C-alpha positions as CSV (number, residue, x, y, z in Angstrom):
1,M,0.0,0.0,0.0
2,S,1.1,3.4,-0.7
3,E,1.1,6.2,1.7
4,P,-0.8,9.3,1.1
5,P,1.3,12.3,-0.2
6,T,2.4,14.5,2.6
7,E,1.8,18.2,2.4
8,P,4.9,20.5,2.1
9,Q,6.0,21.6,5.4
10,A,6.2,25.2,6.2
11,G,9.9,26.2,6.0
12,A,12.0,29.2,6.2
13,R,10.5,32.1,4.3
14,R,12.4,33.4,1.4
15,Y,13.2,37.0,1.2
16,P,13.0,38.8,-2.1
17,R,16.3,38.8,-3.9
18,T,16.9,42.0,-5.8
19,F,19.8,43.7,-7.4
20,G,19.4,46.6,-5.0
21,G,19.7,44.3,-2.0
22,L,22.9,42.8,-3.5
23,V,24.4,46.3,-3.9
24,A,23.4,47.3,-0.3
25,S,24.8,44.2,1.2
26,M,28.2,44.7,-0.8
27,I,28.3,48.3,0.4
28,V,27.9,47.1,4.1
29,L,30.7,44.5,3.6
30,V,33.1,47.1,2.1
31,L,32.3,49.5,4.9
32,A,32.9,46.7,7.6
33,V,36.3,45.7,5.9
34,L,37.3,49.4,5.6
35,G,36.3,50.2,9.2
36,Y,38.3,47.1,10.5
37,W,41.4,48.4,8.5
38,V,41.1,51.9,9.9
39,V,40.8,50.6,13.5
40,Q,43.9,48.2,13.0
41,R,46.0,51.2,11.6
42,A,45.0,53.3,14.5
43,L,45.9,50.6,17.1
44,N,49.0,49.4,15.4
45,P,50.8,52.2,13.6
46,T,53.6,51.3,11.2
47,P,56.9,52.0,12.9
48,E,59.4,54.2,11.1
49,I,62.5,52.2,10.2
50,S,65.8,54.1,9.8
51,P,68.7,52.4,8.2
52,E,71.5,51.4,10.6
53,A,75.1,52.2,10.0
54,V,77.4,49.3,9.5
55,D,81.3,49.4,10.0
56,Y,82.7,48.7,6.6
57,L,86.3,49.3,7.8
58,D,86.3,46.0,9.9
59,T,85.3,44.1,6.7
60,A,87.9,46.0,4.6
61,A,90.6,45.1,7.2
62,A,89.7,41.5,7.2
63,A,89.7,41.4,3.4
64,Q,93.1,43.0,3.4
65,E,94.4,40.4,5.9
66,A,93.2,37.7,3.7
67,G,95.1,39.1,0.7
68,I,92.0,40.7,-1.1
69,P,92.9,44.1,-2.4
70,V,89.8,46.1,-1.8
71,V,89.3,49.8,-2.4
72,Y,87.5,51.5,0.5
73,P,86.8,55.1,1.7
74,T,89.2,56.0,4.6
75,S,86.2,57.9,6.0
76,L,82.8,59.1,5.0
77,P,81.6,62.6,4.8
78,E,79.8,63.9,7.9
79,G,76.3,62.5,8.1
80,W,76.9,59.7,5.7
81,I,76.4,56.0,6.7
82,A,77.3,52.7,5.1
83,T,74.2,50.6,5.1
84,E,75.7,47.3,4.1
85,V,79.0,45.7,3.2
86,R,79.1,43.0,0.4
87,L,82.2,40.9,-0.2
88,T,82.4,37.8,-2.4
89,P,86.0,36.7,-2.5
90,G,87.2,34.2,-5.1
91,D,88.5,34.3,-8.6
92,R,86.4,37.2,-9.5
93,L,86.3,39.8,-6.7
94,V,83.0,41.5,-5.8
95,W,83.1,44.2,-3.2
96,G,80.4,46.7,-2.5
97,I,79.3,49.4,0.0
98,P,75.9,51.0,-0.3
99,M,75.7,54.3,1.5
100,L,73.3,57.1,2.3
101,T,74.3,60.7,2.3
102,D,73.3,63.2,5.0
103,E,70.4,64.1,2.8
104,E,69.5,60.4,2.4
105,R,70.6,60.1,-1.2
106,F,72.0,56.9,-2.3
107,V,75.7,56.4,-3.2
108,G,77.2,53.0,-4.0
109,L,80.9,51.8,-4.3
110,Q,81.4,48.8,-6.4
111,Q,84.7,47.0,-7.1
112,E,84.6,44.0,-9.3
113,D,86.7,41.9,-11.6
114,E,84.3,42.6,-14.4
115,D,83.8,44.7,-17.6
116,L,82.9,48.3,-17.0
117,H,79.9,48.2,-19.3
118,T,78.6,45.1,-17.3
119,L,78.9,47.1,-14.1
120,L,77.2,50.2,-15.8
121,D,74.3,48.1,-17.0
122,T,73.8,46.5,-13.6
123,Y,74.3,49.4,-11.3
124,V,73.5,52.6,-13.3
125,D,71.6,52.1,-16.5
126,E,71.8,50.0,-19.8
127,N,71.8,53.3,-21.6
128,A,74.3,55.2,-19.4
129,R,75.9,58.1,-21.4
130,Q,79.6,58.8,-21.1
131,G,80.7,62.3,-20.3
132,A,84.2,63.7,-20.4
133,D,86.8,62.0,-18.2
134,V,87.5,63.9,-15.0
135,M,90.6,64.3,-12.9
136,I,89.9,63.6,-9.2
137,D,92.6,63.8,-6.5
138,S,92.3,60.3,-5.3
139,P,95.0,57.9,-4.0
140,V,93.5,54.9,-6.2
141,A,93.3,56.7,-9.5
142,S,93.5,60.2,-10.8
143,R,91.5,59.9,-14.2
144,W,87.9,58.7,-13.9
145,S,85.4,58.2,-16.6
146,S,82.1,59.9,-16.0
147,W,78.6,58.6,-16.7
148,T,75.0,59.7,-16.5
149,D,71.6,58.3,-17.2
150,E,68.2,59.8,-18.0
151,G,67.0,59.6,-14.4
152,G,69.7,61.8,-13.2
153,D,72.1,59.2,-11.7
154,H,75.8,59.8,-12.0
155,A,78.8,57.4,-12.0
156,F,82.5,57.6,-12.0
157,A,84.7,54.6,-12.9
158,A,88.4,53.7,-12.9
159,E,90.5,50.6,-13.4
160,V,92.4,49.8,-10.2
161,G,94.7,46.9,-10.6
162,E,92.7,44.2,-12.4
163,T,89.4,45.4,-11.2
164,V,86.9,48.1,-12.1
165,V,85.9,50.6,-9.3
166,L,82.5,52.2,-9.8
167,V,81.1,55.0,-7.6
168,Y,77.6,55.7,-8.5
169,G,74.2,56.8,-7.3
170,S,71.4,59.4,-7.1
171,A,73.4,61.8,-5.1
172,P,74.8,64.9,-6.8
173,A,78.1,64.4,-8.8
174,T,79.9,66.6,-6.2
175,D,79.1,64.1,-3.5
176,L,80.3,61.2,-5.6
177,K,83.5,63.1,-6.3
178,E,84.0,63.7,-2.6
179,L,83.7,60.0,-2.0
180,V,86.2,59.2,-4.8
181,S,88.7,61.5,-3.2
182,R,88.5,59.5,0.1
183,L,89.2,56.0,-1.5
184,S,92.3,54.2,-0.6
185,T,93.9,50.8,-1.0
186,A,96.3,51.5,2.0
187,P,96.1,49.1,5.0
188,V,93.2,50.0,7.2
189,G,94.6,51.7,10.2
C-alpha cells in the first residue's frame, strides 16, 4: 500500500532577492572591511625604520688580511652612513658598500673583476651616457670616466689593478667626487 502524499512543510521564508539588495549588502561589507582596516591602523601604527650604519672598515681590514685588495673610503663625509657591506672573494672579486648621504641620497661603491659596461648596465643604466673624463685627486686613480643616465644618476669609474671601481648613485656628482677623493687601498689603520 502506498502512503498518502504529505503536504509540504512550512519552512523558512524566502526574502526577495533584488539587485538593489545585493548592492546594499556589498556596500555594508566594504564599509565593515574598511572600518576594520582603519581601527587596525590606528591601534598598530607602522613604525618608522631608519637604516642602521654598519662598520665597513672592519670588513675591509679582514679582506686585506686575507690578501684581497679592496678599495674603500678611509672615512665618510659627515652625516653619511654605510648601510651594508658586500664581499664575495674568489676568482672574481665582488666588493660593494651601499651608503646614504646626510640628505638620504644613495651612493654606492662597487669594485669587481668585471667589464665596465657590465657594471654600468647592472648598477647605473643600460643606456648610461659617457661624459668627459674627470681628474679627481684620489689615491687609487687620478683619471675617472664619468657617466650619467636619463634619471639623473651619476657614476665615476676607474681601473684599479685588475678590477673596475665604480662610484655611482642618485646623489649629486659633487658628493660622488667627494667619496672618490677618500678612496684608498692602503692598509686599514
